N, C-alpha and C positions, 0 to 999 in steps of 0.2 A: 570180863572186860570188852567181846563181841559185843553184848547184847548192850550195853553202855554206848559204844562208837554209833551203830545201828540207830540205838534215840538220838546221837548226838548227829546223823548224818542226814537223819529225817526232819529234826527239829532245824536246822538248816534250809531245806529244803520249802521246808513249809514258813518260813519267814520272809526266805527271798522269793516267793509266789506271793508274800503278803505287801513285803517292798515291792514290787515289779505292778501289782497290780493300785497303788498308793499312786505310785509313779506315773502310770498312764490314767489315774481320773484327774492327775494335777496338769498333766499336759490335754485331758479332754477341757478342763474347764479352762484354763488360755485361754481356750478358742473359744471357748461359750464366752467368756466375759470382753472377747475384743470384738464380736460378732453386737450383742446387746449394748456394746458403747455404740456400735457404726447404727444399728436401730434406732436409736435412742436421737440419732444427728439426723435421720433420713425420715421419724416420725415429725421433726421440728417442721421441716422445711416441709412437706405432706400437711400441718397445720396452720400452715401460716395462706393458704389457700381456705381449709374451711377447718373454720377456729372449730367451728361448735362437733367435729368429731373429734373422738380423744383417746381411740387407741388400733392399731394393727390387727385387723382379719385374716388376709390372705394375698399374696402376690396374683394380680388380675392383670392379663394383655402386659406381663413385667414393670407392671405399676404399681408400688404400696397403694393397699385398698385402708381403707380408715373406716370405722363403724361409733357410730353414737352408743352412749351409757346404753340404753333401750334393747341392745343389741344382745344376744344370746352368748357372746365371745367377748364379749367387753372385760370379763375380769382375768382373765386371762395372762393378759401382759404384764399387767399389775403381780398375778402371781407368781412368772418368772424373775422378777426383779425381787420379791420378797426371799423366793429359793434362793436365788443368788445370794442374795447377805444372809441366809443359814450356813451357806455353802461353804462361801468369803470369808466372813465376818470385816466385809468392806462398810464402811459406812457410806460408801458414796452410794451403794446397791438400797439402803433404807431410805436414804434422802429421796431418791427417784421413788420406791415404792411406797412410799408415802404420800406424793405430788401425784402419782397415778393412777390412786386409790381412793382418794379425797375425790374424785373426779365422779367417783361414782354412788355419793351418799343415798343422792334423789332414787334411785332406784329401790328403796328401801321399802317404799309404799305402794310400788309395782306390783300393783294387784293380778292385771292382767298377761300373768307370765309365767309356766313354772320351774322359770331356767333360775332360779333364786337362789341356788348354789354355786354353779355355775357361776353367776357375774360375782355375789355377793361374798360366799365361803373359798373359794380359790383367793379372792381377793381381802377385804377383810379378816376373813377365816385366818389366816397364814398371818396377815400382819398382827392378828391378836392372841394368837400361839406364841410369836415369835417379841412380842411387847408390852404385853399386856393392858394395851393402851384403856381404861375403862370408856370410852365412847365407841369403842367398834367393838365393845359388847352390847352397849345399849344397841347399833345400828344388825350386825348378828341377831341380836333377839328381835326387834321391829319386822325384818327382811323374815324370820322364821314364822310369826304369827303369822305375815302378812301369808306368807307359802301355803299353809295349814288354810286360808279363805278358799283355795278349790278342791277340796276335799268333802268328795261328794261318799255320804255316810252309805247310803242303800248301795252303792256303788264298791263303795269301800278300797279307790282312789283317788290321787290327784286327778284333773283334769290338764293335759298336756296343753293343748292347742287350745284358742278361740277363733281361729280361720280355718279355712276349709267345711266350714258349718254343712255344705252341698255334701259331705262326704261321709263324715260321723255327724252323732251327734253329745257324742263323750269319745274322743280319741284320749289314749295312752300310750305314749311309746317307749321304748326300751329304756331311753337313754334318762328318761327319768329318776331311773337308781340313782344314777348319780348327785341326782338333788337333794336323796333322802340324808346325808353324810347331815349336813347344815342343820335338821329336825334333831338328830340324834342328839349334837354341840349344846341344840338348846335346851333339850332334855336333860343336860347332864348339871349344865349352868344356873338352869331354876327350879328342876325338879317339877317341874310343870309338866304328868303324863298327857298330856293330851298332844307334845313331840311325840314321845316315840310310839305311841296308840296310832295316831295317823300314819310313821312310818313303818312300821309294823304292819300296819292295815294294807298298806301301799305295795309293802316288799309280799307279802301274803298274795295278794292277788293279782299281783303279774308273776307272777313261781306258777299258779293255776292256768291262766288261760294263754298266757307268752311264748312258751315252752312246747315246741315239736315232742316227740318220742326219742328225736338222735340226741337232742338238747338245743339243735337252733334256733335261734329265736323269731320270730314275728316282729318286723319295726312295728304297727300302728294296730292295737287290739281297740275295736271301739265298741259302745258299751250303749244299750239302753234306759236312758234317766227313768226312764218308771217301774224296768222292772231289773234292775241290777247286771241284769246277764250280758256276756261277752253275746254279740252277735254281728260281727264283722272283725277279719284278719288280714290285714295288708300290708301294705308296705308303699315309703314313701319316697325315702332315698335307696332302697334297693333294684336287684334286679326285675325283680318279678315277683309277687306277693308269698310263694311257696322259695323265696330263699334265702338265702345267709348272707347279709349283710354287713361286711366285713367288720364294722366297725361298732355295728349292732351288737354282734358277739362279744367284743370288748365292754362293751357297756355292760352286759350283765356280768363277765366275769369280776370287773371290776366292783360293779354293782352290789354283787353278794357275800364277795369278800369282804368289801367294809360294812356289811350289815350283821355278819357272823362275828367280825372287831366289835363290832358295835352293843350286840345283845346275846353272845355264845347261843346259836341256836344253831343245832348240827342239822340241819336240813338248810337251810343256807349253804354252808359249805360245802355238802353234798351238790348241793347245785351247782356251785359253783366250780367244786373239780371235772363232776360231771360237763359244764363248757368247756374247761382246760382240755380236758381229752376227743371233746366236735372238734376243735380248733388243729389241734397239735396230731390227730390223727387222717385231717381233712386231706385229701388227696392233692387237691390241688392247692394243699400252704408250700409256697414255692420253698425251697434249701434255705436260704437265709434267712426264714423263716416271718418276713415282711409280707404282708399279703396281698392277694390283689382284693380289689376293692371293695368285690363280691365272692364269695367261692363258688358261688355258681354261675357267675358268666359262662358263655358256652364260647365268648373272643377267646378266654382264656387259652397260652400264656400269652397274647395278644395285648389283653385287656390292661387298664393303669391299676400301679398298686394304691397301697394305701398308708403310707408311712405313718397317718397320725396313729391308725389300728394298734399297727406294733408295739407303738411307743407306748398306749392307753395298756396293751395288753402284757409286753415287756414289766410297767408299775407292778403291777394287776400280780404280775406272776411273782415277785418281790415276795408281796405283800402274803401272799399263797403259804408260799416255800413257808411261813415260818409259822403254818396251821397243819402242815401235814406230813408229819415225822419221814413219811417211809418214802416221801416225793420229794422230799424237801430238798437234798442235793439234784432231781431231778429239775423240779421248775426253779431250780436258779440258773441252772447252767442254758436253759431257756428261756430267760430276762437278760444272760448275759447274752446270747447268741443273737437274740433280738438288735442289742443294743449298739454289740459289733458291727453289724450289717447296718444299721444305723447312722453308726460313728462314721464308717468309712468307708457307706454305698452311696447314702442318701443324705450326705451333709453340704451345705451350701459352704464354698471356696470363702476363703475372709476378705470381710468389704467387700461385699456383693447381696443380691438378692435383698433386699431393703432392709434385713439386719437378721431374717429370718434363720433359723440352725440350722430344719432340716427341709428338703426337696418331697416329692412325690407322693405329697395328700390327696386324699380326692373327699371334695365336701359331697354336696348335691352333683350326682353321678347329672340326674335327669334337668335339673340346669344351666349345665353346659360353662358355669363361672368358674368351678370352681375344683378342676380334674388335671393331675400330675404337676400340682404345684403346691408353694405354700401356707399350710396355714397354721393360724396362731397357737390351735391345742395341742398339734402334734409338739412343739415346742416346748409346751407347760409339760404334759408327760412325760415327754423325754427329761427334761431337768429332774421331773418326782421321780425316772427311775434313776435317774444318777445318782440323787440325794439318797434314796432308799439303797440302791448297791452300794454306796459309801457307807451310811451306818452299820450294814449286813457285814459290811469286809472288816468291820473294829469288831 
């Protein structure tokens, strides 16, 4: 009898916990919805002055900064709208998601950039996943094919930048790991092994050359196009060449977790786990788990934070928790704490800040234009993390 009562009591506590989490998620979604409604109003006003600009990127000097379709961040806002439709099933978000996604179609043939995943998979990829619109499928396949044209067989990697030719012959940045998801998707849709081979080759080359013994990552690795060898290891956005740029660690964590999901290759999971250890055991990681923009900035604790890195990491930790049984609870707790910090301390007040959800992100620190401000990809990975958290709670 006592045993039965204990089981019933434990079940009640569990159900109460689930209900409390569900209520908290509903409250957060209500806040996000209000802020995104405001964002749509602010974007509409800004576009009256500059119709060619289609998507918000950041707040600069308290002004909403919009970008054209060619900008690497142009797909994130439509991705936010798709995620909101998925979370709420509200047709309003579906219509707005379609509207903002449509303006990106011309980028499917833009072979001058490696950012096809960021632009096209965050937008059309989420759109196709939720609607199965055959036009979206065609656009995504063409986008994936365009991305493969930047692959160098000798180096076995996708070229990241065409600019900065005076510094690197063939630059590859850790961010580029995020664009591989588009290629894995294209392989599954078409059964064309080219997409899989390019993605795996790039992941393997990056795994070989980007990571230090402690599993921190270089931002940029430069290759010799004649020999295929890595000849330079630098930073472009971090504190210095030897430092650990926080968002770069997030790109690596997320990228290799995703690569494990798509390939089942244990070496990718092991690397993701090691990157996680570097992040979580780092002495400069604050108690609220929202990292400084670079783990090695000597100005810490007076250095800028990077909420975008925390949102990116939280989303990755939710997924990683499903692949590492011994650390599943730990990684979920880490992700929950990051999300609690972002929601409580790094969130915009309702109907302010151009409609952005989060504050205190750092983009390219060296340019001095996006420091301690709101940036669109922080919002994207924050909403994605909310979705993953909700699905795990189910």
